[in-house]
DRENKE-258490 format. One line per 2 residues: number of its first residue (from 1); their letters; for each residue x, y, z of C-alpha. Coordinates in steps of 0.1 Angstrom, whole numbers. Last residue first. Example, Ala and Ser with C-alpha at 12.3 -4.5 7.8 and 13.67 -1.06 7.14 Angstrom:
% DRENKE-258490
2	SA	137 -11 71 ~ 123 -45 78
% end
This chain:
% DRENKE-258490
405	XX	34 83 -41 ~ 49 115 -52
403	XX	65 100 -87 ~ 56 66 -94
401	XX	81 38 -80 ~ 106 15 -91
399	XX	123 -16 -77 ~ 160 -19 -74
397	XX	161 -19 -36 ~ 128 -37 -21
395	XX	115 -16 10 ~ 91 -31 35
393	XX	82 -11 65 ~ 65 -29 92
391	XX	34 -26 118 ~ 22 -53 141
389	XX	-5 -37 165 ~ 7 -39 199
387	XX	1 -6 208 ~ 25 -1 240
385	XX	46 -27 222 ~ 56 -10 195
383	XX	59 -27 161 ~ 81 -6 135
381	XX	98 -36 122 ~ 122 -28 95
379	XX	121 -54 66 ~ 143 -55 34
377	XX	135 -74 1 ~ 167 -97 -9
375	XX	181 -81 -40 ~ 188 -94 -74
373	XX	163 -74 -88 ~ 138 -97 -109
371	XX	146 -133 -95 ~ 150 -114 -60
369	XX	116 -102 -63 ~ 98 -133 -74
367	XX	116 -153 -45 ~ 105 -129 -21
365	XX	70 -129 -34 ~ 67 -169 -29
363	XX	84 -167 6 ~ 58 -140 16
361	XX	28 -161 3 ~ 41 -192 19
359	XX	43 -174 54 ~ 10 -156 49
357	XX	-7 -191 48 ~ -37 -205 29
355	XX	-21 -199 -3 ~ -44 -189 -33
353	XX	-28 -185 -68 ~ -40 -170 -99
351	XX	-30 -170 -134 ~ -50 -144 -156
349	XX	-72 -166 -184 ~ -101 -169 -157
347	XX	-107 -131 -161 ~ -115 -132 -199
345	XX	-91 -115 -223 ~ -93 -83 -243
343	XX	-62 -73 -264 ~ -49 -40 -262
341	XX	-68 -8 -279 ~ -44 22 -281
339	XX	-34 43 -252 ~ -62 66 -253
337	XX	-63 90 -223 ~ -95 86 -204
335	XX	-124 112 -216 ~ -126 146 -204
333	XX	-165 152 -203 ~ -184 173 -232
331	XX	-194 208 -232 ~ -164 219 -210
329	XX	-170 238 -176 ~ -173 208 -155
327	XX	-139 197 -172 ~ -121 229 -166
325	XX	-133 229 -129 ~ -120 191 -125
323	XX	-86 199 -142 ~ -83 227 -120
321	XX	-93 205 -90 ~ -66 180 -96
319	XX	-41 208 -104 ~ -44 220 -68
317	XX	-29 185 -56 ~ -45 163 -31
315	XX	-18 156 -5 ~ -41 171 26
313	XX	-72 149 23 ~ -103 170 29
311	XX	-118 175 -4 ~ -148 150 1
309	XX	-151 148 -40 ~ -115 141 -43
307	XX	-112 115 -17 ~ -145 101 -30
305	XX	-132 95 -64 ~ -99 78 -50
303	XX	-120 55 -28 ~ -142 44 -58
301	XX	-110 38 -79 ~ -96 18 -49
299	XX	-127 -5 -45 ~ -124 -17 -81
297	XX	-84 -21 -79 ~ -86 -38 -46
295	XX	-115 -62 -57 ~ -92 -70 -89
293	XX	-61 -80 -69 ~ -82 -101 -46
291	XX	-99 -120 -75 ~ -63 -125 -89
289	XX	-50 -145 -58 ~ -14 -137 -62
287	XX	-23 -100 -51 ~ -20 -64 -67
285	XX	-47 -34 -68 ~ -51 -6 -87
283	XX	-76 25 -91 ~ -79 51 -117
281	XX	-100 82 -120 ~ -113 97 -154
279	XX	-124 134 -147 ~ -161 143 -154
277	XX	-178 131 -122 ~ -215 132 -126
275	XX	-216 94 -132 ~ -186 97 -158
273	XX	-152 77 -155 ~ -135 49 -140
271	XX	-104 33 -150 ~ -94 2 -132
269	XX	-56 -11 -131 ~ -50 -48 -123
267	XX	-17 -65 -109 ~ -16 -102 -111
265	XX	19 -111 -97 ~ 42 -124 -127
263	XX	70 -104 -112 ~ 83 -91 -145
261	XX	48 -70 -145 ~ 26 -61 -170
259	XX	-5 -44 -159 ~ -40 -61 -165
257	XX	-66 -34 -175 ~ -103 -29 -165
255	XX	-123 -4 -178 ~ -152 18 -164
253	XX	-181 38 -172 ~ -201 52 -144
251	XX	-241 50 -147 ~ -246 47 -111
249	XX	-261 13 -118 ~ -228 3 -139
247	XX	-206 12 -111 ~ -226 -8 -86
245	XX	-227 -40 -111 ~ -189 -37 -116
243	XX	-183 -42 -76 ~ -210 -71 -76
241	XX	-191 -88 -104 ~ -158 -84 -79
239	XX	-174 -99 -51 ~ -177 -135 -72
237	XX	-163 -139 -105 ~ -156 -117 -137
235	XX	-160 -128 -169 ~ -185 -99 -183
233	XX	-159 -72 -172 ~ -137 -86 -202
231	XX	-104 -79 -190 ~ -81 -54 -213
229	XX	-44 -65 -217 ~ -6 -50 -216
227	XX	-23 -21 -197 ~ -9 18 -204
225	XX	25 21 -221 ~ 35 54 -202
223	XX	29 48 -166 ~ 29 9 -170
221	XX	62 4 -153 ~ 54 31 -127
219	XX	22 11 -119 ~ 40 -22 -119
217	XX	64 -9 -94 ~ 36 7 -73
215	XX	20 -29 -71 ~ 50 -47 -64
213	XX	59 -22 -33 ~ 20 -24 -22
211	XX	24 -63 -23 ~ 55 -65 0
209	XX	37 -44 24 ~ 6 -63 28
207	XX	27 -96 30 ~ 48 -80 57
205	XX	17 -70 76 ~ 0 -103 75
203	XX	31 -120 89 ~ 35 -97 117
201	XX	0 -104 125 ~ -33 -85 123
199	XX	-18 -61 98 ~ 1 -31 95
197	XX	18 -19 64 ~ 47 9 52
195	XX	58 -6 19 ~ 55 30 -1
193	XX	50 56 29 ~ 75 75 12
191	XX	109 94 23 ~ 125 108 -9
189	XX	163 105 0 ~ 193 131 -2
187	XX	187 165 -1 ~ 210 182 23
185	XX	195 196 54 ~ 186 229 64
183	XX	175 238 97 ~ 143 258 114
181	XX	122 227 113 ~ 91 220 93
179	XX	68 192 102 ~ 69 163 77
177	XX	74 133 100 ~ 73 102 79
175	XX	106 89 88 ~ 118 57 69
173	XX	140 67 42 ~ 158 91 65
171	XX	167 64 88 ~ 187 50 61
169	XX	183 10 63 ~ 206 -15 77
167	XX	212 -52 70 ~ 209 -85 90
165	XX	203 -117 73 ~ 169 -138 73
163	XX	177 -154 38 ~ 154 -138 13
161	XX	135 -115 42 ~ 166 -95 46
159	XX	163 -79 80 ~ 168 -41 90
157	XX	185 -23 116 ~ 181 17 112
155	XX	211 41 100 ~ 220 74 105
153	XX	242 88 76 ~ 274 103 66
151	XX	279 108 28 ~ 314 99 18
149	XX	302 72 -6 ~ 279 102 -25
147	XX	244 112 -21 ~ 238 149 -32
145	XX	204 146 -45 ~ 184 167 -75
143	XX	155 141 -79 ~ 154 130 -43
141	XX	164 95 -39 ~ 142 62 -34
139	XX	164 34 -28 ~ 187 18 -54
137	XX	212 47 -45 ~ 221 26 -13
135	XX	235 -5 -35 ~ 222 -37 -18
133	XX	234 -66 1 ~ 242 -40 30
131	XX	278 -52 40 ~ 297 -35 12
129	XX	276 -6 20 ~ 286 7 52
127	XX	320 23 48 ~ 313 36 14
125	XX	277 52 28 ~ 294 67 55
123	XX	284 57 92 ~ 259 60 124
121	XX	244 26 134 ~ 215 19 155
119	XX	203 54 150 ~ 179 71 176
117	XX	150 84 153 ~ 121 63 171
115	XX	98 67 146 ~ 65 87 155
113	XX	54 96 119 ~ 59 67 106
111	XX	42 47 133 ~ 13 71 129
109	XX	13 60 92 ~ 6 27 102
107	XX	-23 37 125 ~ -39 60 101
105	XX	-38 34 74 ~ -51 7 97
103	XX	-81 32 108 ~ -89 34 71
101	XX	-90 -1 61 ~ -107 -12 92
99	XX	-135 15 85 ~ -138 0 49
97	XX	-139 -35 61 ~ -166 -26 86
95	XX	-186 -9 59 ~ -186 -38 34
93	XX	-165 -47 4 ~ -138 -23 14
91	XX	-122 11 11 ~ -100 32 35
89	XX	-92 69 35 ~ -69 87 57
87	XX	-70 123 67 ~ -45 146 87
85	XX	-15 135 66 ~ 25 132 76
83	XX	27 146 111 ~ -11 143 120
81	XX	-27 166 145 ~ -59 164 129
79	XX	-64 129 127 ~ -93 118 107
77	XX	-100 81 98 ~ -120 81 64
75	XX	-144 56 52 ~ -156 43 18
73	XX	-181 16 9 ~ -189 10 -25
71	XX	-221 30 -32 ~ -214 44 -68
69	XX	-235 76 -62 ~ -210 97 -46
67	XX	-211 115 -11 ~ -228 82 -3
65	XX	-199 62 9 ~ -182 89 28
63	XX	-185 71 64 ~ -164 89 89
61	XX	-138 78 117 ~ -134 101 141
59	XX	-107 119 164 ~ -77 98 153
57	XX	-45 111 174 ~ -26 77 175
55	XX	-37 70 214 ~ -73 79 204
53	XX	-76 50 178 ~ -64 24 201
51	XX	-99 15 214 ~ -112 10 178
49	XX	-80 -12 164 ~ -91 -45 184
47	XX	-127 -46 179 ~ -121 -36 143
45	XX	-98 -65 135 ~ -126 -90 149
43	XX	-152 -72 124 ~ -127 -75 97
41	XX	-125 -114 100 ~ -92 -129 110
39	XX	-60 -139 97 ~ -66 -120 65
37	XX	-67 -126 28 ~ -91 -102 9
35	XX	-122 -102 -14 ~ -137 -126 11
33	XX	-109 -148 22 ~ -105 -149 58
31	XX	-89 -176 83 ~ -53 -171 69
29	XX	-25 -190 88 ~ 7 -171 94
27	XX	11 -178 129 ~ -14 -174 160
25	XX	-47 -171 135 ~ -75 -153 152
23	XX	-108 -166 157 ~ -103 -165 193
21	XX	-75 -146 204 ~ -39 -152 201
19	XX	-20 -141 228 ~ 10 -120 215
17	XX	43 -128 234 ~ 53 -98 257
15	XX	70 -67 245 ~ 102 -54 251
13	XX	115 -58 214 ~ 86 -66 190
11	XX	73 -100 193 ~ 90 -129 171
9	XX	80 -149 143 ~ 85 -122 113
7	XX	120 -126 104 ~ 132 -160 114
5	XX	98 -172 101 ~ 105 -158 65
3	XX	140 -171 67 ~ 128 -205 74
1	X	134 -221 109
% end
């Protein structure tokens, strides 16, 4: 059995084996390839998720699409009692895909909010670190932390995706419960949802988590340099061409950049501007299939615009609206930052791979992460038997992340 199969193959502890439904992939096989790679079509996923939403505190799923003029489907899932956020956005090529995206994000975060905080192990960094396969300070730390070899931590069991071996992750890196408690805790880790992912199968969830970590690393690396190359918008294939036409029809200017990443995984950044909205907005997407990566970036840019327009998301900063007010008061709209003029290339020059099985996809991504960081990615399984939605948290020690993600 491969390391990937050993990590992802079994049901959660205490759960009955998952039965494949018609049209579902029992293993890692993909059956849906329109703008994304999934084990089953979005409509089938929605049928499974919709009855679970009340159990995770979601009171409604709302269509935000036409609060903007672009027309790319964007939905929001509202969870008023959420311990992390109370509103989650989702986007897609069609309304059902956007609904699934919003609902799955709410379900993922709910698992992080309601994590079982009983530790699998308690011990100091110095005692545990030699057996982890990574250095603890390679995880996301607070700017002024007090982590040291004598720090005593609660740990959760994890598995290395590179070889299937056991490891541990500090529980503080996993919990997304942001409730205020009447006690002081020393500043250590910066808990983040980066790498927290759900899916139709555990393989799909792990692949999604890996892509998110790789994407955030690429964004961080390009934070000051901008994209390495621009992509010719007239050379786009399939669904991406349709998304670009929606921007053009709405009078929204856009630019497509290819971000440089040492992992060699296609990662795009899209800047959109205008069409009645004076601030430049950015969307990003990452996938071995470059067409999927670009669709994700184009739809995310529309989602971010609508998140700001709707104004309901808890983590929107006041500074965003102050910039928006200044831009609206200005005689000319605020242009995107000028970072030079990188070379423009046709889309088909971007290396792209389509793999029919999530297991092969995970193995290839893991190999690339290990080649760059020297560390095997870690996966912690959050799947709960009472809900039955595969949810995992993927961590890649040594990879970077933009602040406040």
